[in-house]
N, C-alpha and C positions, 0 to 999 in steps of 0.2 A: 408275629413281626416283633423287636423285641424294642416294644414302643417305651417300659421305663427308662432304656436307655439315651433317645430321641428326647423323653420327659426329664432327666439327669444332666444332660448338655446345654437344653434350654435353659435347668437353673443356673449352670453357670454363665452364661450365655447374660441374665439377668443379673447376678454377683456383678460379672463386669463391667454392667452400664451402673450398675448401682455406685462401683467405683470412681467411675468416670465422671459421676453427678457431683460424687465428694469431693472430688479435687478441683470440680469447677467451681462448687459451693466457696471451698477456703479460699481458691485464688479471687471468688467475688469479693469476698470479707474482706482481704487482701486490698484489692483495687475500693472499697470504698462502696460498693455496691449491695448496703447489708440486705434489702429487700429482696436481690436475685440470689443470693446465695445463701439465704433463708427458705426462699423455696425448692434452691436443687438441694440443700439439706434433707427436708422432708420431703422431695420425690425420691431421695434415695434411701433412706427408711422402709419406706414404702417399697418401693420395686426393690432390695435386699432382701427383707420378709417373706416376700411372693418366693424369688429367687431361694432362700433358702429351705423352703417348705419344701420346691421340689427335690432338692438335691437330697436332705436327709428323708426325705418319702421313697427316696429310688437307690440310692448310691450303695444299700446292701444284696441289692436284684440278681447277683451272678449274669450277664448274658452276652454271647458272642452278636457282635453286629457283623452284618453282610451288605451288599453294594444294593440291596432296597431301602435300610435304613440308612446308611450316609445320605442318601438320595434325598426320602425326607427330610432329614435332620437340615440338610441345608436347603429344600424347600421352605419349610416351618420357619427357620431363621431369617432368610430373608422376607419373608412376609407379618413374623409377629414384633423382630424383634424392634424395629422403627418405629410402630405403634408404641412402644414403650418412650422410645428415644425419643419420640414427639411430645411427654406431656409435660418435660419444663417448658418446653416453648408455652402451651396452653395455658398451663399455672401462671407463667410470666406473666400474662395479657396482652402482651405484644404480638403475638399471634393468635386471632381470636377464632382464625375457623380452622375445623379439625382436619380436614382434605391439605390444605394453603403447611400446616406442618407438620403434618404425613411427607409433602413431595420434601421438603427440607430436610425432614429425616434422613431418606431412601436419599439424596442427592447427596447428605452428605457421608453416610458408612458409607455408601458405593463410590468416594472419592468423584462422583461425575463434577462436582463444584459449580450446578447449578441454584441458584436463588433470583425468589421475586422478593426478598428484602433488598434497603437500599443500610450498603456498610456505613454510609457516613453517620443515623442516628440509630444504628443498630447498639444496644449498650454492650459493653465490655464483654462482661461476663457471656452472652449472648455468643459472642466472637470466640471466646476461649474456649464456650460447647460444643461449638460448629468445628472448629479448627483439632480439639481434641477427639470429636469425632470423625474428623478425613484420618489424623493419624492409624486408629484403632480399625478404623473401615481397612485402610490400607494393609495392615498385619492380618486384620479376618481375610480380606483379599487373597493374598498370597498364601497364606494358610489354608484354605480351599484350595488353592490352587492345587499346591501337594496335593493335600488329601485325596481329592476329587478326580487329579491324574493315574493318583495310582490306585482306585477305585474303579477306573473307568479301562486300567490299562490301557492307557494312552502314553507312558513314564517310556517306553522304550525309541519309538522315530526322531530323529533328533535334538531331543531333551538331553540336556546337561545331567551327566550322571554324577551323583551325590549321595550322600548317605543321608540325605534327607529322607530322601526315597527305599528307607529298611523297613519295610509294611510286610507285616505276614495278614495272611486270613483271619481277620476277624477279631484285628485291633487298633483298625482305626482310631479310634472314638482315644484309646490307649495314645496313640501315640499324640493326638492332639494335640495336648496339654506343650507336649517337649517342644513340638514344630513352634507352636506359640510363643513359647519363651525363646525360644532362637530365634524366630525373625524380630520381636518385639525389641529384642535387646540388641539387633543389625539394628532398625530402625531408628528403636534410641541414639543409638550413638553418632547414627549420622546426622539426625536431631539437633543433637548438643553440638556436634560441632559447625553446625550452620547456623543455629544459636551466636553461637561466640565467633563468626565472622562476620555476619550483622549485625550485632551488639556493639564491634570492634570497629567497626565503618562507618559507625557511627546514625545505624538505623535506633531510633525508640525501641524502647525493651519491649516496651508491649509488642508491636508488629512485629520486633524482631522473634519474640515468640511464638505468634501466629504464624507466620510464614515459615519459621523451620516448623511446626508440626505440621503444617500441610502439604506443604513442597514435596519431603520424602512420600510421602504417600500420593503425590502428582493430582495434588483434587483439585488447586483454582481457586478457593474463597482466598478474599483480600481484605486484611481488616478496615481498608480506604477507599474510598473511591478514586478516580483516575488512573493513572498509572504508577507505576517502582519510580520512575526516574526523581519522584518528588522526595522520597525519605528514603533508598537504597543508595548506596555508593557502590563505586565500582568493585573493593573487594567485598562489600557485602552480594554482591549481583554475584559474582565467582562463587560465591561459599552458593547462595541459590541454585545457582544453576548446577554446580558438584553436584547438590542436594536430591535435582530432579532428578539428574542422569542416573543414580546411586538408585532411587526407586525405581526408573523403569527398569533395569538390569534387572535379569534370573536371580532372582534369590539365593539358588542356588550356588548357582558361580563365585556370588561374595559370599558366602559364608564357607565357603569353600577356603576362596583367597585368604579371608579374614581367622581362617582357623588353623593352617596352615603354615601361618608369617613366613608363603613362601615367596622370593623375590620371582620366580615360575608361574606359581599360581597367583598372584597380582597381577603379572603379566595378561593373563587373559581374561581380564574381568576389559582386557580392549581389545583381545585376541581373538574373543566368541564368534561364529560368526552371526550374532543376532545383537548382538553390541556393536557390530561395524554394520551391519544394515539400517542400525538407529542411525547411526554417524553419520553415515548416506544418505537417512532421510532429512539430517537434517544443512546437509551441502544442498542436496535439491532447495529445500525453502528458503537456505542464503541464497541460493543464486537467483528464484524467482523474486524474494523480495527487493534484491538489486537492480533486477530486471524492471521489475514496477512502480521504483523508488527511486535515487540516486544513490551515487559511492560515498556521497557523506553521512547518509544514514546508518552504515553497515556499523555502528557501531550499539544499532536501535533492534538492526535485525540478525544478529549474531543471535542476544539472548532470547528474543523471542523466537526463534527457530528452536532452540535449547526447549522452549519454554513447551511448542507447540507439540515437537515431536516426542514430548515425554507426555504428554496429553494435560499438563498442569493448567497452560492456557493463560498467565500471566499476561496482562497487559501492562510492557513496558514506557511505550510513546505512543502518543496518539498519533505519526505515520512509524507502520512496523510492517510485518508480513500477513496485515488484512487488511492489504492492498493487490497482493494476487488473489485472482479471480475462488469464487470461491468453489467452484468445480475441481480444483487442484486441492484446495485446503480439507473439503468432503474426504475426496476420495484417499489422502492421507490421512486422516482422522480415520479414517474404515480401519485402514491397515493395524493402526495399534501400536502396540509396541511390543519386549519381550515376552516369553512364554514365563511363569512365576514371578511376577511383577505386579506392582500398581497399576500399569496400565490396561486400559479396554480392548477395543478392537477384535479384528480376526488373531492379530500373533502375527511377528516377524519370519517366525520359525516355521509355521504352516506356508504363508506364503512364499517365503522362499522356496519350499517343499514341493507347493502343486508349480511353481516356476521348472524347477528341475524334470520333474515330473512331465511336463508339457514339452521339455524343448527333449527330451526321453522320447517323447511320444510323436515329436515330428521327425526325429532322426530315423525311427521305425517306419515312417507313412515314406521316405525318403530308400529305403532299403527294406522292401516287402519282407525277402529272407533271410534279412540274417534276425540274431539273437541278440538284442540289446538293455544290458542290463544298467538297471536307475544307480546309478552312482551318486551320492552325497557325502562330503567330508573323506573320501578315502574309503566308503562304504557301502558295499552294495544293498542298496533296499527290495525288498520283494515288492512286486503290484499291492499286491493285497495289504500292504499295511500303509498304501494310503486311502483307500475306501475310506475310516471314518475322517480323514483327513477332508476327503471332497464331499462327504456328509454334513460335516462340519459348514465348509462353505456354503452347501447347499443350503443349508439350515439357517445360517446367518443372513441368508442373502434373503430365506423368504422374513426374515423376521422383520429386515429393513423394511422390502416393499411395507411389508404389512401393517407397520408403523405408522408409514405415510400415510397407508386411507384410513385407517383409524384416525387421525389425528386431522385428516380433510373432509370425514366425513362427521367430524367433532366440530365444523366448524374453520378449523384453520385454512389459509392460503394456500396453497399447492406448494408454492417456493418455502413457504413459510416451514411448513408440514415436511419436506424433504431434509431440509436444514435439521431442525429438532431432532427427528425419529435418527439422522446419523448425529446428533448430539449427543443424545440420551440412548440406545444401543450401544453406541463407541463409548459412554460414560465420558465425553467431554463436552461440560456444557458449559465453557464460553466461548464453543462452535460459534454459537450463535449468534452472538455480540461480535466475534469478525467479521460472519460475514452478511449479517444484516441488522447493524447498529440501531436499524430505526426501534427491529421490536426488544420485545424484552419479556422474560418469563413472569412478570408480574402483570401483564394483558394476558395470561393464560385462564381462561374459564377453569372453574372446578373440575367439567369432565375433561380437558385438556390433559389437567395438574394432572388426574387418575392417568390416564391415559401414558404419560410422559412417565411417571413412578412406575407403572407398569413395564415400560420400555427399559427402563433403568438397572430395575429388579434383573430383569431378561438376559441384558448385556452383561449384565457380573455373574450368572448363573453358568454353567458350561451349557451353549445353547441345545447339545445335543441330549445333556439332563434335564432339560425345562420339556424336551418334546417325549423323551421317554416318561417322563411323570405321568403323560393323560395317554400310555401307549397299555392297552387290556392289557397283552400278557405279560408286560411285567410284573403285573400284581398276582397275575394267576398261578406264577411262577414263584 
């Protein structure tokens, strides 16, 4: 195994974390919170030196990585990097419990948006830190989705064809930096446009900055308690909604549209089968929202439907889609958004393919002697192509059920355990506040915070990749 390649890219990860800390330190000094600025600056120096040691000790060692190295790096990254990211929270003194700090870091980098902290008393520097982590987490999630799908050879079935998938065996880590640059540029432009839209509509600059960073990551962290209605105007709400939608779109489709500068490619943003399904889910939420509220609340229901379907989960008003029965909200949250996006869940393309396969199987039952091929988007797909999808569905369901049992065994009420497992596995933290507003993450015990952190991390990994990590035959091979 090419351990040096894993150490090298872990060092690069620490350097990126140090850069984020430097940016936070500078913004803290600009805001006037000099104490927090110094803390982030000092932590950035220590983490940066640590990263440089990793990089310079391994960068000249030639190696070609395999699937095993990519898988190990994925697991090491999601396990170790949140520990580094939690250091400033502990050093600031605002969070004194290491487990709580780790939970907050995991929630931010996985763009889950679950928090034990009160946003109204949180220092502005820490708000900036969490928002930056969510933005970078969105970039990392989308990048790993591209790289891991390529490594697992899952890029063929139903996934948009793009130059982002130009990988050759042994060069996954080499292409990692290029893919990160592409996705960071895309999300950076979206965040900039969102910030301009928010600021021009009267949203305070600090709140506009935090929301523009977390929205494209569909993260869910809010710079204030309560709803957005009090400080985000109409134009700003449109900009925020569009940013969430673009973050929930397949990043390969978005990149191809931006790169081509062609109207036909731009139209594919809205004609893509996953994106159309995302709008269908928004429509379902609006319909149920109007059923359980009233027509005058349509101005609240529509933006909240967008925020929910994209897994951002922002709260716009007291009366909104949180009036919908929890079972509907939990089911839709588990479905998730587009593949290669910042959303969590099973992903729409998998659900669409499974329903298409189910429809074909039902047709075969009615005509046993007929040969009925599976057709999807005018393409004939072999039955073998659905094996990994069915296995992923099984693994995801198993993880959701295991999360419920573990949280319940950890002392959590069953109803709360179901919602928490769904919120963490689907990386949609605000789901708990929407379905069980009488509870909060701040009430979790340390054991429950650890379990929730593990579920968030597993939800961000390819579930089959996580299971493969404990499969002995993989390591023997």
